C-alpha positions in Angstrom: 5.8 48.3 -5.7 9.6 48.2 -5.4 12.2 45.4 -5.3 11.7 44.9 -1.6 8.0 44.3 -2.0 8.6 41.7 -4.8 11.3 40.0 -2.6 8.8 39.8 0.2 6.1 38.3 -2.0 8.6 35.7 -3.4 9.6 34.8 0.1 5.9 34.3 1.1 5.3 32.0 -1.8 8.5 30.1 -1.1 7.2 29.5 2.4 3.9 28.2 1.0 5.6 25.9 -1.4 7.9 24.7 1.4 4.9 23.6 3.4 4.3 20.6 1.0 7.3 20.4 -1.4 7.5 17.9 -4.2 10.6 17.3 -6.3 9.8 16.8 -10.0 12.0 15.9 -12.9 10.6 17.3 -16.1 10.9 15.5 -19.5 10.9 17.9 -22.4 11.0 15.8 -25.5 14.2 13.7 -25.2 15.7 16.1 -22.7 15.5 15.4 -18.9 15.8 18.6 -16.8 17.4 18.7 -13.4 14.9 18.1 -10.5 12.9 21.2 -9.4 10.9 21.7 -6.2 7.3 22.8 -6.6 4.0 22.5 -4.8 1.5 20.2 -6.5 -2.2 20.5 -5.9 -5.1 18.6 -7.3 -4.4 15.6 -9.5 -7.7 13.9 -8.7 -7.6 14.8 -5.0 -10.0 17.3 -3.4 -8.6 20.3 -5.3 -8.5 18.6 -8.7 -11.1 19.3 -11.3 -12.7 16.9 -13.7 -13.7 18.0 -17.2 -16.6 15.8 -18.4 -17.9 15.6 -22.0 -21.4 14.3 -22.3 -20.6 12.9 -25.7 -17.7 10.7 -24.6 -18.4 10.4 -20.9 -14.7 10.7 -20.3 -13.0 12.7 -17.6 -9.6 14.4 -17.2 -8.0 15.2 -13.9 -6.2 18.5 -13.7 -3.6 19.7 -11.2 -1.8 23.0 -10.5 1.9 23.2 -10.2 3.3 26.2 -8.3 6.9 27.0 -8.3 9.4 29.8 -8.2 9.3 32.6 -10.7 12.2 31.0 -12.6 10.7 27.5 -12.8 11.9 25.9 -16.0 8.6 24.6 -17.5 6.9 24.8 -20.9 3.6 23.5 -22.4 3.8 19.7 -23.2 6.5 19.1 -20.6 5.9 15.9 -18.7 6.8 14.5 -15.2 5.8 11.5 -13.1 4.6 11.8 -9.5 2.8 9.2 -7.3 2.5 6.8 -10.3 0.7 9.4 -12.5 2.1 11.2 -15.5 1.5 14.9 -15.6 1.5 16.9 -18.8 1.6 20.7 -18.7 -1.3 22.0 -20.7 -2.2 25.5 -19.7 -0.2 28.7 -20.4 2.4 29.6 -17.9 1.5 32.4 -15.4 4.6 34.1 -14.0 3.0 36.9 -12.0 3.0 37.8 -8.3 6.4 36.3 -7.6 5.7 32.7 -8.6 5.0 30.5 -11.6 1.7 28.7 -11.8 0.8 26.2 -14.5 -2.0 23.6 -15.1 -1.3 20.0 -16.0 -3.4 17.1 -17.1 -3.0 14.0 -15.1 -2.7 10.8 -17.1 -2.9 7.6 -15.1 
């Protein structure tokens, strides 16, 4: 693959994110980052997953955050959307022209 291929992939993902954009403002400790545009899936909706523990009978909603390859995000970052607090929990995947991370949704 050459630079043109990667540029085409990045453009395709930008179009997908642009279909349902969400602006998030990440809090990293005491620092508030500038707003960033991402696509947010899950969070208790149809695409969300629930982890259930038989011992505690608790559940945790999860969501995927998909952004540009240079999305400024780290584990333990937090942001609020739709009245829920999202906490980045999974390692950051920066392959295929985009950034994908998993977050836990805390109501």
